[in-house]
Backbone as a ProteinNet text record, in pm:
[ID]
protein_1_A
[PRIMARY]
MTRPDSDVQVWLVEDQALLRDGLEAVLDAADGLACPVAVDSVEVAEAALDAGHRPDIVLMDIGLPGKSGIEGARMVRQRVPSARVVILTVHEEDENVVAAICAGASGYLLKPTSPERVVEAVREVRGGAAPINGFIAGRVLALLAKLASPGPDYGLTPREHETLELLVAGLTMKGVADRLGVSYHTVDTHVRNVYAKLHVRSRGSAVAKALRERIV
[TERTIARY]
95.9	7.2	84.8	62.6	128.7	102.9	181.4	130.8	172.7	92.2	105.2	238.4	276.6	408.9	404.4	292.5	286.4	295.8	298.6	314.2	453.5	458.7	592	683.4	792.3	888.4	964.7	935.4	996.2	1092.7	1216.6	1311.5	1342.8	1371.9	1398.1	1529.2	1606.7	1757.7	1754.2	1743.6	1727.1	1773.5	1856.8	1909.2	1819.5	1731.5	1647.3	1538.3	1534	1425.9	1292.9	1267.6	1139.3	1082.3	1169.2	1123.7	1115.2	1195.2	1198	1078.6	1058.7	930.2	813.9	794.1	677.4	648.4	764.5	761	740.1	797.8	771.4	618.6	555.1	413.9	323.7	376.9	284.2	304.6	425.1	447	373.8	390.1	314.7	145	114.2	-31.1	-83.4	1.8	-47.9	-70.8	-190.7	-217.1	-121.6	-82.2	-9	139.3	164.2	323.8	336.9	476.9	506.3	657.4	693	818.8	886.6	927.7	975.8	1116.7	1189.2	1310.7	1319.6	1350.1	1372.2	1483.9	1597	1700.4	1783.1	1877.8	1947	2090.1	2133	2259	2257.6	2360	2376.5	2427	2513.1	2557.5	2465.4	2359.1	2253.6	2157.7	2141.4	2066.1	2155.4	2283.1	2350.5	2339.1	2336.1	2333	2173.9	2075	1955.9	1960	2043.9	2069	2150.6	2240.6	2328.5	2239.3	2110.2	2036	1919.4	1941.6	1861.3	1732.4	1710.8	1595.1	1638.6	1527.2	1546.5	1441.2	1481.2	1394.5	1342.1	1216.9	1178.2	1238.5	1219.4	1252.5	1315.1	1428.6	1475.7	1468.7	1426.3	1436.2	1562.1	1645.7	1783.3	1829.2	1853.3	1918.8	2055.5	2118.3	2252.8	2343.7	2312.8	2400.2	2362.4	2436.1	2428.5	2525	2548.7	2664.3	2721.8	2868.9	2932.8	2927.1	2899	2878	2759.5	2798.1	2683.1	2593.1	2472.3	2360.1	2406.4	2505.6	2528.2	2603	2692.1	2754.4	2643.8	2563.8	2436.8	2371.7	2332.8	2272	2356.1	2481.7	2559.2	2547.8	2558.5	2575.9	2435.7	2337.7	2204.1	2192.5	2214.4	2217.8	2304.1	2406.1	2515.3	2458.3	2403.9	2361.4	2223	2128.2	2000.4	1961.2	2020.7	1996.3	1850.1	1754.1	1620.4	1555.2	1619.9	1590.3	1589.3	1508.9	1497.4	1551.6	1640	1667.8	1629.6	1543.7	1516.9	1575.5	1665.1	1735.7	1623.1	1654.7	1565.1	1658.3	1673.1	1780.8	1756.2	1819.7	1813.3	1919.8	2006.5	2115.9	2059.8	2120.7	2086.2	2206.2	2316.7	2465.2	2467.5	2525.1	2529.5	2597.7	2703.3	2769.7	2713.5	2614.9	2529	2426.8	2372.2	2285.1	2346.4	2456.2	2538.3	2583.8	2636.9	2665.7	2561.7	2448	2319.8	2282.9	2274.5	2232.8	2342	2475.4	2582.2	2574	2526.4	2533.4	2406.8	2314.6	2200.4	2067.4	2063.6	1934.1	1817.4	1705.4	1582.7	1517.7	1538	1457.3	1550.2	1490.7	1575.1	1483.3	1436.3	1342.6	1403.2	1371.2	1431.9	1344.7	1410.9	1326	1334.6	1223.2	1100	1009.2	976.5	880.4	766.9	632.6	517.6	522.7	465.7	464.6	381.7	266.5	175.8	274.4	363.2	450.4	544.7	586.3	688.7	624.2	505	421	396.4	357.5	336.7	456.9	578.9	704.4	723.8	705.3	721.3	640.4	527	440.2	488.2	532.6	583.1	709.4	783.5	913.5	870.4	781.3	721.7	680.7	607	559.3	662.1	791.8	898.3	921.6	865	896.2	1023	1070.8	1179	1147.3	1073.7	1042.7	1165.2	1173.8	1267.9	1211.6	1246	1206.5	1212.4	1129.8	1139.1	1269.2	1320.4	1440.7	1557.7	1573	1667.3	1670.2	1544.8	1541.9	1593.9	1587.6	1635.2	1793.5	1855	1988.7	2027.2	1979.5	2029.7	2025.8	1915.9	1903.3	2027.7	2055.1	2177.4	2311.4	2321.4	2437.9	2457.5	2340.8	2351.5	2382.3	2334.8	2366.6	2516.1	2562	2708.5	2780.2	2749.4	2836.3	2832.4	2723.3	2719.7	2787.2	2820.3	2899.8	3029.6	3101.3	3245.3	3324.8	3443	3529.6	3611.6	3694.1	3763.3	3863.7	3884.6	3983.3	4108.5	4206.4	4342.4	4439.9	4350.5	4437.6	4511.6	4474.2	4561.6	4531.2	4641.2	4616.9	4553.3	4502.2	4431.8	4534.5	4668.9	4746.5	4794.1	4799.4	4818.4	4724.1	4571.5	4455	4462.8	4515.7	4493	4617.3	4736.5	4832.3	4787.1	4718.3	4669.9	4557.8	4470.6	4374.6	4441.3	4575	4625.6	4698.7	4745	4807.9	4714.9	4573.4	4481.6	4446.4	4461.9	4416.3	4539.5	4624.2	4748.4	4867.7	4865.1	4978.6	5100.5	5213.2	5339.2	5377	5498	5532.6	5561.9	5629.9	5661.5	5516.3	5434	5298.6	5227.3	5225.2	5172	5236.4	5371.9	5455	5391.9	5394.1	5354.2	5214.2	5112	4976.1	4960	5040.4	5032.8	5103.6	5210.9	5294	5391.8	5456.7	5539.7	5666.8	5760.9	5886.8	5849.1	5926.3	5942.4	5962	6062.6	6093.6	5973.1	5901.7	5767.7	5671.1	5645.6	5563.4	5605.6	5720.2	5789.5	5766.1	5782.9	5746.8	5592.9	5515.8	5370.1	5328.8	5391.7	5371.3	5412	5522.3	5592.7	5500.8	5446.6	5342.7	5208.9	5169.5	5043.3	5059.9	5173.3	5218.1	5216.7	5272.9	5277.4	5146.5	5065.9	4911.2	4829.2	4848.9	4763.9	4816.1	4935.2	4995.7	5039.9	5079.1	5114.2	5254	5313.3	5461.1	5481.8	5374.8	5384.2	5279	5305.8	5196.2	5068.3	5095.2	5009.7	4901.7	4957.3	4889.6	4809.8	4873.5	4790.7	4676.3	4702.6	4581.3	4477.6	4522.1	4416.5	4334.1	4385.2	4338.7	4241.9	4282.8	4222.6	4077.3	4084.2	3955.2	3880	3951	3868	3801.5	3853.3	3800.6	3734.7	3733.7	3672.9	3723.4	3851.8	3923.1	3923.2	3922.5	3911.8	3796.9
-112.4	12.2	139.3	212.7	345.4	428.6	484.8	585.1	724.4	822.4	951.5	996.1	1098.9	1160.8	1246.2	1273.1	1337.4	1260.2	1121.6	1039.3	1062.9	1064.9	1072.9	944.2	968.3	873.8	812.4	673.8	613.6	521.7	530.6	432.4	332.3	225.2	111.1	58.2	54.7	-14.7	-90.9	-230.7	-333.3	-462.7	-523.2	-659.4	-791	-769.4	-873	-886.9	-987.7	-990.4	-994.7	-1063.9	-1066.7	-943.3	-890	-753.1	-651.8	-657.7	-559.5	-567.5	-693	-719.5	-673.2	-705.9	-664.9	-526.1	-457.2	-308.6	-238.1	-291.3	-234.7	-239.6	-361	-376.9	-292.1	-266.2	-175.3	-33.1	8.8	150	168.6	69	103.7	104.9	37.9	26.7	152	233.4	350.1	464.5	518.3	648.4	744.1	794.2	921.8	854.7	733.1	692	595.8	596.2	502.5	450.9	308.1	261	213.6	280.2	249.9	193.1	204.4	163.8	70.9	-60	-136.5	-217	-196.8	-278.5	-321.3	-386.9	-459	-393.9	-289.5	-240.2	-96.3	-22.8	123.5	134.1	39.5	46.5	42.9	-42.8	-40.5	80.1	138.5	274.9	365.9	382.9	477.5	468.3	343	312	383.3	370.2	436.9	575.4	639.8	791	817.7	741.9	757.9	763.7	685.2	671.5	787.7	870.5	1003.5	997	887.1	883	952.1	1007.2	1072.8	1052.5	1022.7	987.5	1112.9	1100	1199.9	1156.9	1030.5	974.2	837.9	812.3	690.6	612.6	476.7	391.5	313.5	333.1	285.2	191	59.9	-16.6	25.2	4.8	25.3	-96	-206.6	-349.2	-390	-314.6	-371.1	-414.9	-527.4	-567.4	-453	-436.1	-332.7	-201.9	-96.5	15.7	2.7	74.2	65.8	156.1	152.1	239.4	375.1	396.9	537	597.5	508.9	576.5	613.8	511.7	544.2	666.1	686.6	814.2	935.3	925.9	1057.8	1070.4	961.5	978.5	1038.2	991.1	1038.8	1188.1	1224.2	1360	1455.8	1413.3	1484.2	1492.1	1382.4	1405.5	1438.2	1423.6	1461.3	1544.1	1661.7	1742.2	1754.2	1745.3	1758.5	1621	1512.1	1388	1371.6	1309	1263.7	1125.3	1101	953.5	893.9	801.2	737.1	607.7	578	468.2	359.1	234	113.8	29.8	-6.8	-101.8	-170.1	-269.2	-350.6	-284.1	-201.9	-153.7	-45.1	-61.4	63.2	117.2	92.1	137.1	286.6	347.5	501.7	550.4	478.6	527.8	512.2	430	429.8	531.7	552.9	671.8	801.2	830	950.5	946.9	844.4	840.7	868.8	786.5	827.1	976.2	1022.7	1167.2	1247.6	1236.6	1313.3	1301.2	1173.3	1152.6	1222.3	1290.5	1340.1	1281.8	1168	1108.4	1181.9	1173.1	1261.8	1182.5	1043.6	965.1	842.4	759.2	648.8	556.4	447.9	356.5	213.3	152.6	18.1	-101.5	-205.4	-314.9	-403.3	-479.7	-480.3	-364.2	-296.1	-202.2	-232.8	-214.5	-261	-172.9	-245.3	-167	-40.1	-46.8	88.7	188.8	153	250.7	304.1	218.1	286.8	375.1	329.3	421.8	573	533.8	681.6	750.3	682.4	759.1	824.6	769.9	834.1	972.1	955.6	1079.3	1178.5	1134.7	1238.5	1307.6	1237.5	1309.9	1394.3	1349	1431.8	1555	1560.7	1675.9	1744.6	1721.2	1799.1	1742.6	1646.6	1572.5	1483.6	1442.1	1352.6	1235.7	1134.8	1017.3	948.8	928.7	855.1	757.1	641.4	539.8	592.9	580.8	628.1	600.8	469.6	407.4	498.9	515.6	597.1	744	797.6	946.9	959.9	859.9	861	874.1	778.7	762.1	898.6	951.7	1079.6	1202	1207	1303.8	1300.3	1171.1	1112.5	1169.9	1148.2	1198.4	1343.2	1400.6	1570.6	1610	1562.4	1604.5	1571.9	1456.7	1423.6	1521.7	1547.6	1638.5	1779.9	1812.5	1959.1	1984.7	1868	1878.5	1905.9	1994.2	2027.7	1930.4	1939	1847.6	1835.9	1730.1	1713.9	1843.1	1871.1	1987.6	1939.2	1959.2	1921.7	2052.5	2149.1	2251.3	2340	2328.8	2435.2	2576.2	2649.8	2797.9	2860.2	2968.4	3022	3029.4	3065	3070	2930.4	2826.4	2700.6	2642.3	2667.3	2634.2	2704	2831.7	2896	2835.2	2799.6	2732.6	2601.3	2524.9	2392.4	2398.2	2501.7	2553.5	2565.7	2633.2	2686	2543.2	2473.8	2345.3	2252.1	2238.3	2157.2	2230.9	2362.4	2419.8	2406.8	2337.1	2301.4	2398.3	2507.4	2602.3	2537.1	2584.9	2521.5	2603.3	2572.8	2632.4	2776.2	2802.7	2949.1	3017.6	2947.3	3012.7	3029.7	2962.4	2991.7	3099.1	3108	3223.1	3363.4	3351.1	3463.7	3519.2	3415.9	3428.7	3493.5	3456	3497.3	3617.8	3650.9	3765	3737.2	3608.7	3580.2	3505.3	3480.8	3420.8	3275.7	3206.7	3075.3	2997.2	3049.4	2968.4	2985.1	3094	3097.9	2982.3	2973.4	2884.5	2734.3	2707.9	2584.4	2554.6	2646.6	2627.9	2603.6	2650.7	2642.9	2486.5	2450.5	2320.2	2198.3	2232	2125.8	2119.4	2228.6	2232	2144.7	2191.5	2117.9	1958.9	1914.4	1789.2	1715.6	1780.1	1730.6	1699	1822.6	1802	1704.7	1697.3	1601.9	1449.7	1448.9	1297.2	1255.6	1337.6	1291.3	1331.8	1275.3	1314.2	1365	1378.5	1421.9	1532.2	1609.2	1694.3	1632	1512	1433.4	1386.9	1338.6	1265.2	1387.4	1485.7	1609.4	1655.6	1666.2	1696.7	1607.7	1474.3	1357.1	1376.8	1399.8	1396.8	1520.3	1617.8	1741.1	1733.9	1649.1	1652	1535.8	1422.5	1311.4	1352.5	1438.1	1461.8	1586.9	1667.1	1796.6	1894.5	1894.4	1994.1	2135.1	2122.7	2275.8	2284
-4	-0.1	-8.1	-93.3	-106.3	14.7	100.9	209.2	151.3	207	159.5	224.8	132.7	168.3	303.6	358	473.4	601.8	587.3	687.9	764.4	897.4	948.3	915.7	857.3	813.7	938.8	983.6	1083.2	1048.5	1069.7	1026	1159.8	1122.5	1243.1	1223.6	1312.5	1309.7	1421.4	1386.2	1512.5	1439.5	1514.4	1456	1495.8	1591.9	1614.3	1529.6	1428.5	1312.9	1355.5	1475	1515.3	1561.2	1651.9	1690.1	1597.1	1504.4	1395.2	1311.6	1260.5	1160.9	1247.9	1366.6	1458.2	1475.1	1508.8	1517.4	1383	1276.9	1144.4	1099.7	1136	1108.5	1199.4	1327.5	1404.1	1365	1318	1270.8	1151.4	1063.9	950.8	942.9	1038.3	1067.8	1141.8	1198.1	1287	1207.1	1241.7	1160.5	1146.9	1035.7	1015.5	1020.1	1036	1044.4	942.9	898.4	791.7	832.8	800.4	843.3	702.1	630.4	479	486.9	609.7	623.5	745.5	744.5	865.7	849	910.1	879	995.7	987.1	1083.1	1127.7	1061.2	1099.7	1050.5	1125	1091.3	940	907.8	768.1	665.2	684.6	575.1	586.8	696.8	712	646.7	649	585.2	423.8	393.8	250.4	198.2	279.2	256.5	233.7	345.2	333.8	195.4	165.2	44.9	-90.6	-74.3	-188.8	-180.5	-88.7	-83.8	-2.7	74.9	141.9	276.9	338.3	481.4	575.5	687.8	786.1	882.3	936	1036.9	1184	1202.6	1334.3	1312.5	1388.1	1385.7	1522.7	1516.2	1629.5	1626.5	1720.2	1680.7	1812	1780.7	1919.3	1919.9	2056.3	2078.7	2018.4	2076.4	2039.7	1905.9	1808.6	1664.5	1614.5	1522.7	1465.6	1383.2	1371.6	1299.4	1390.5	1335.4	1415.7	1507.5	1645.3	1737.2	1717.1	1795.6	1766.2	1802.1	1902.9	1947.6	1834.6	1768.6	1633.6	1535.6	1529.1	1439.4	1462.1	1595.3	1630.5	1605.2	1614.4	1585	1441	1369.4	1203.6	1161.7	1215.3	1173.2	1191.2	1316.5	1358.6	1269.1	1235	1151.8	1004.4	963	817.5	797.2	884.3	867.1	1016.8	1042.4	1150.8	1209	1109.8	1151	1203.1	1181	1226.6	1387.5	1451.6	1591.4	1617.9	1710.9	1725.4	1847.1	1855.8	1994.8	2005.4	2128.8	2147.4	2206.1	2159.5	2215.7	2233.2	2361.3	2398.7	2541	2573.4	2692.9	2782.6	2743.8	2825.5	2932.6	3038.8	3145.3	3195.5	3151.2	3217.6	3194.3	3296.3	3272.4	3156.9	3121.5	3014	2874.5	2871.1	2760.2	2736.4	2874.5	2888.7	2816.1	2884.2	2857	2711.3	2669.3	2528.2	2430.9	2453.2	2370.6	2373.5	2475.7	2491.7	2421.2	2446.6	2373.4	2234.1	2194.5	2043.2	1977.8	2064.6	2003.1	2024.6	2093.8	2114.2	2170.4	2128.8	2187.7	2269.7	2281.2	2384.8	2400	2500.2	2539.9	2609.5	2550	2608.4	2611.4	2742.1	2744.1	2707.8	2638.9	2594.7	2706.5	2722.9	2641.4	2657.9	2554.3	2554.6	2468.4	2506.5	2420.3	2301	2194	2051.9	2062.3	2163.3	2175.4	2236.8	2328.9	2386.4	2280	2204.8	2100.9	2012.3	1968.2	1879.6	1959.4	2079.1	2154.6	2173.8	2188.9	2208.8	2088.2	1960.6	1832.9	1819.6	1859.5	1868.2	1954.9	2071.2	2154.6	2102.4	2033.5	1983	1858.6	1789	1679.2	1724.8	1863.6	1911.2	1983.8	2002.6	2049.7	2200.3	2248.3	2374.2	2370	2477.2	2490.6	2589.4	2531.4	2601.2	2661.6	2798.8	2859.2	2966	2966.5	3057.4	3194.1	3297.8	3422.5	3501.6	3488.2	3534.8	3480	3348.9	3281.1	3329.1	3353	3383.1	3527.2	3601.3	3737.3	3720.7	3647.9	3623.6	3571.6	3488.3	3417.5	3530.1	3601	3694	3802.2	3835.2	3927.6	3873.8	3739.9	3675.7	3679.9	3642.5	3635	3765.7	3866.4	3987.3	4018.2	3994.6	4012.4	3933.8	3795.3	3722.7	3789	3842.7	3889.9	4038.9	4100.5	4214.5	4205.8	4294.1	4276	4284	4219.9	4214.3	4367.3	4372.3	4503.5	4528.8	4643.9	4697	4715.7	4641.7	4653	4723.7	4769.2	4828	4750.7	4604.7	4512.2	4538.5	4534.4	4555.4	4429	4421.5	4309.1	4177.5	4220.1	4105.9	4039.4	4145.1	4102.4	4025.8	4068	3996.3	3851.3	3833.4	3705.5	3629	3686.8	3609.1	3556.4	3632.7	3579	3477.4	3472.9	3380.5	3235.2	3249	3124.8	3070.7	3166.7	3121.5	3048.7	3089.2	3037.4	2914.8	2893.7	2772.4	2665.7	2687.2	2598.9	2593.2	2678.1	2674.6	2725.8	2674.7	2707.8	2831.6	2910.4	3020.4	2999.1	2882.1	2845.2	2823.6	2753.8	2725.1	2861.3	2953.2	3084.1	3150.3	3136.6	3192.3	3126	2988.5	2936	2962.1	2965.6	3009.7	3137.5	3243.9	3375.5	3405.4	3312.3	3321	3433.5	3440.5	3545.9	3474.9	3543.1	3492.1	3474.5	3394.6	3347.3	3502.3	3585.5	3700.2	3796.2	3791.6	3886.5	3832.1	3700.1	3657.7	3694.4	3676.9	3712.1	3853.4	3942.6	4076.3	4098	4034	4056.5	4010.6	3884.6	3831.8	3920.4	3974.7	4061.8	4194.2	4254.4	4363.8	4313.9	4187.1	4135.3	4123.3	4084.2	4083	4205.4	4306.4	4435.9	4503.1	4498.8	4545.4	4486.7	4339.8	4279.6	4299.7	4336.7	4338.6	4208.8	4116.8	3994.1	3959.6	3859.1	3809.7	3673.1	3606.6	3470.5	3424.8	3323.5	3290.7	3230.1	3150.5	3103.9	3226.4	3338	3442.9	3511.7	3516.3	3579	3510.6	3378.7	3296.1	3287.9	3269.4	3275.5	3407.1	3527.5	3645.1	3667	3608.6	3623.7	3566.8	3426.6	3349.4	3434.3	3446	3504.3	3638.6	3734.6	3849.8	3841.7	3739.2	3718.2	3809.4	3817.9	3909.7	3851.8	3709.7	3635.9	3561.7
[MASK]
++++++++++++++++++++++++++++++++++++++++++++++++++++++++++++++++++++++++++++++++++++++++++++++++++++++++++++++++++++++++++++++++++++++++++++++++++++++++++++++++++++++++++++++++++++++++++++++++++++++++++++++++++++++++

């Protein structure tokens, strides 16, 4: 049956054939929706994009063969900025939640999710909402609270903290000295103090620790 062009074009990227076929049928049967592309990998979805087809919404599993669903979400958002991606997965790990959001996902639903809920989520996304499983929403809020909390206090002086910020920004020792208007020897002293207080022995370790623990 030919569907009208006004139908919302929903693509499905899911490697479980039974689930994929079931959701494709449900989406095609839903009023105002069409599922012209239901594939098992990001690579096949890319081929559809190369052929000139464009989705409005993409339902994307994370655990796919080849490129991951997170890579797929990023690819879709880069190539079709107007498209919205909803992650559909069994994964609950924090890193997957964060990675999906950073990749541009507009929603995150856990499997198993009823077909009716998937259709509802598609409509929500089309209307500008961001459907997120309640459990996932709790995880996201916890992560945001964690990210908003200050990093550990290593007792850095304001000048030592400023020196560390400049090292993280990629400035050389001479560049730090020029930026702060002090001598190279003074910067060297600040850097040695930073190393001692952070319990590291190199610039690379200091920068990595500063970023990992949000010291700067």
